[in-house]
C-alpha positions in Angstrom: 19.1 -8.7 -0.8 21.4 -8.6 -3.9 24.2 -6.0 -4.3 24.5 -2.8 -6.8 26.8 -0.6 -5.2 28.7 -1.1 -8.7 26.4 -1.4 -10.7 25.3 0.8 -13.6 22.2 3.0 -13.3 20.3 1.0 -15.8 20.8 -2.6 -13.7 20.1 -1.0 -9.9 17.0 0.0 -11.6 16.5 -3.7 -12.8 17.8 -4.9 -9.3 15.7 -2.0 -7.1 12.5 -4.1 -9.3 13.2 -7.4 -8.2 14.3 -6.3 -4.3 10.4 -4.6 -4.5 8.7 -7.8 -5.4 10.3 -9.2 -2.3 9.6 -6.9 -0.5 5.9 -7.4 -1.3 6.0 -10.6 -1.3 6.8 -10.7 2.1 4.7 -8.1 3.9 2.0 -8.8 6.0 -0.2 -5.7 5.6 -1.1 -3.2 3.0 0.8 -0.2 5.5 3.8 -2.6 5.4 4.0 -3.6 1.8 4.0 0.1 1.1 6.4 1.8 3.6 8.8 -1.6 2.6 8.2 -0.7 -1.4 9.9 3.1 -1.2 12.6 2.3 1.5 14.0 -0.1 -0.5 14.1 1.7 -4.1 15.4 4.4 -2.4 17.9 2.8 -0.7 18.9 0.3 -3.8 18.0 2.6 -6.6 19.2 6.3 -7.4 16.0 7.5 -6.2 16.6 10.9 -3.8 12.7 9.9 -2.8 10.2 7.8 -3.2 6.7 8.5 -1.8 2.8 7.4 -2.3 -0.2 9.0 -1.2 -3.7 9.8 -3.1 -6.3 12.6 -2.9 -9.1 12.1 0.3 -12.7 13.3 -0.5 -12.0 15.9 1.5 -9.4 18.8 1.3 -6.1 20.1 -1.0 -3.4 18.0 -0.5 -2.5 14.5 -1.1 -2.3 12.3 1.9 0.6 10.8 2.3 1.1 6.7 2.5 4.9 5.7 2.9 7.5 7.4 2.4 11.3 7.6 2.0 14.5 9.6 1.7 14.9 13.2 1.6 11.9 15.5 2.0 9.3 13.4 2.5 8.8 14.1 6.5 7.8 17.6 5.1 5.3 16.3 2.7 2.9 16.0 5.3 2.2 20.2 5.5 3.2 20.5 1.5 0.1 22.3 -0.3 -0.8 20.7 -3.4 -1.8 23.7 -4.8 -5.4 22.7 -6.5 -6.4 26.6 -6.8 -3.6 27.1 -9.0 -4.0 26.0 -13.1 -3.9 22.0 -14.3 -0.1 22.8 -15.6 1.3 24.2 -12.8 0.5 21.8 -10.6 3.5 19.1 -9.4 3.7 15.9 -11.0 2.0 13.9 -8.2 -1.2 16.1 -8.4 -1.5 16.0 -12.6 -0.9 12.2 -12.0 -4.1 11.6 -9.9 -6.1 14.3 -11.6 -5.6 12.3 -15.0 -5.5 8.7 -13.6 -1.8 8.2 -15.8 1.7 8.7 -15.6 3.1 12.2 -15.5 6.9 13.2 -15.7 9.1 15.7 -15.9 12.9 15.7 -16.0 12.8 19.4 -14.1 10.5 20.4 -12.1 12.6 22.9 -10.0 12.6 24.7 -13.7 8.7 23.5 -14.4 7.5 25.1 -11.0 10.0 27.8 -10.2 7.0 30.4 -10.2 4.6 28.3 -7.7 4.2 28.8 -4.1 6.0 25.0 -3.4 8.6 25.7 -5.2 10.9 26.7 -2.0 9.7 23.1 -1.0 11.4 21.9 -4.7 14.5 23.8 -4.1 15.2 22.7 -0.4 14.8 18.9 -1.0 16.7 18.9 -4.7 13.6 17.2 -5.6 14.9 17.4 -10.0 13.1 15.0 -11.6 9.6 13.4 -10.6 7.7 11.2 -12.3 4.2 9.8 -10.7 2.3 7.0 -11.6 -1.4 5.6 -10.6 -1.1 2.7 -8.0 -4.9 1.0 -9.4 -6.3 -1.5 -6.2 -9.3 -3.5 -7.8 -10.1 -1.8 -10.2 -9.5 2.1 -9.3 -6.8 4.7 -9.1 -5.8 4.0 -5.4 -3.2 6.2 -4.9 0.1 7.5 -6.9 3.7 6.7 -6.6 6.4 9.4 -7.1 9.7 8.5 -8.1 12.1 11.4 -7.9 16.1 12.6 -8.8 17.9 15.0 -7.4 19.5 15.5 -10.9 17.4 16.4 -14.3 16.5 14.3 -17.0 16.8 10.8 -15.4 13.8 9.7 -16.7 13.9 8.1 -20.3 12.1 5.0 -22.1 13.8 2.6 -20.2 13.7 4.2 -16.8 9.6 5.2 -17.2 9.0 1.8 -17.9 10.5 0.3 -14.5 8.6 2.6 -12.6 5.8 2.0 -14.3 6.9 -1.6 -13.9 6.8 -1.3 -9.4 3.6 0.7 -9.6 1.8 -2.7 -11.4 3.6 -5.1 -9.2 2.4 -2.8 -5.9 -1.5 -3.0 -7.4 -1.1 -6.7 -8.3 -0.2 -8.0 -4.8 -2.5 -5.2 -3.0 -5.0 -6.9 -5.0 -3.5 -10.6 -4.0 -3.8 -9.1 -0.9 -7.5 -8.1 -0.8 -8.2 -11.0 -2.3 -6.8 -13.3 0.2 -8.2 -10.9 3.5 -11.9 -11.8 1.6 -11.4 -15.4 1.2 -9.9 -15.3 5.4 -13.5 -13.4 6.4 -15.5 -15.5 4.0 -13.4 -19.2 5.7 -14.2 -17.4 9.1 -17.4 -16.5 8.8 -18.4 -20.0 7.0 -17.1 -21.8 10.2 -18.8 -19.6 13.0 -22.4 -20.5 10.6 -21.2 -24.3 10.6 -21.4 -24.2 13.8 -24.2 -21.9 15.1 -28.0 -22.0 15.0 -28.6 -18.5 12.5 -32.0 -18.2 14.0 -30.6 -17.7 18.0 -26.8 -17.7 17.4 -26.6 -20.2 19.8 -24.2 -23.4 19.6 -25.4 -26.1 17.7 -24.9 -29.8 17.9 -21.5 -29.8 15.4 -20.3 -27.1 17.8 -21.5 -29.2 21.1 -19.4 -32.4 19.6 -16.2 -30.1 19.1 -16.5 -28.2 22.4 -17.4 -31.0 24.7 -14.9 -33.3 24.7 -12.7 -30.4 25.7 -14.2 -28.9 28.7 -14.5 -32.4 29.8 -11.0 -32.9 29.7 -10.7 -29.4 31.3 -12.8 -30.2 34.2 -11.4 -33.5 34.2 -8.0 -32.3 35.0 -8.8 -29.0 37.0 -11.5 -31.3 39.3 -13.8 -29.1 38.2 -17.7 -29.6 37.7 -19.4 -29.0 34.4 -22.5 -28.2 33.7 -24.4 -28.5 30.3 -27.1 -26.8 29.2 -29.6 -27.5 26.2 -32.3 -25.6 24.5 -34.9 -27.7 22.6 -37.2 -26.6 20.2 -40.8 -28.5 20.0 -43.1 -28.2 16.9 -47.0 -29.0 17.6 
């Protein structure tokens, strides 16, 4: 983990990006990958909060996948307000709906007439940026970056946030490819050792398992019974 205490804001953002890369590479599951991403970005950068969410097929709110920072524990009860006109929706919801990066350098001011204004004010969510995370070619979620100060998003910081989302998406794709490969290898290993019609072990399985069974029987002083079915074609 890189030391970020004495770095300027831009350098801290770059360090956060590097640490995020480490986090996603070391994660064993997609859930752990998202949790580590949010936690590292809040700890190492200037963000007040970072969270990842998506809208399910039913319901009017974004389901939180992972989060870190003040206020994120209340996101589960935060109604997205899909009944409101689109320009009045929170940044995260608009990013999900249009499937592109959306940000506000003063979300608190932009949402002062919205029913969720109290939530934003209570948690001091001022500058907010949300960007889609693409997984397997579809918008899988949006990741939101929150500052407690206004006017924090410029061209450079926006680019870094986009790179975090891209990194997370590419890592999720790689994770999915590895899982598919492991599943395919397991299927091939099973097919190689079983008859496809009866699903019973075949000659290869017998050659592999019989020596082990004989060794266990000898070690335990027990007998071993072997049953075989032989089909005859007429």
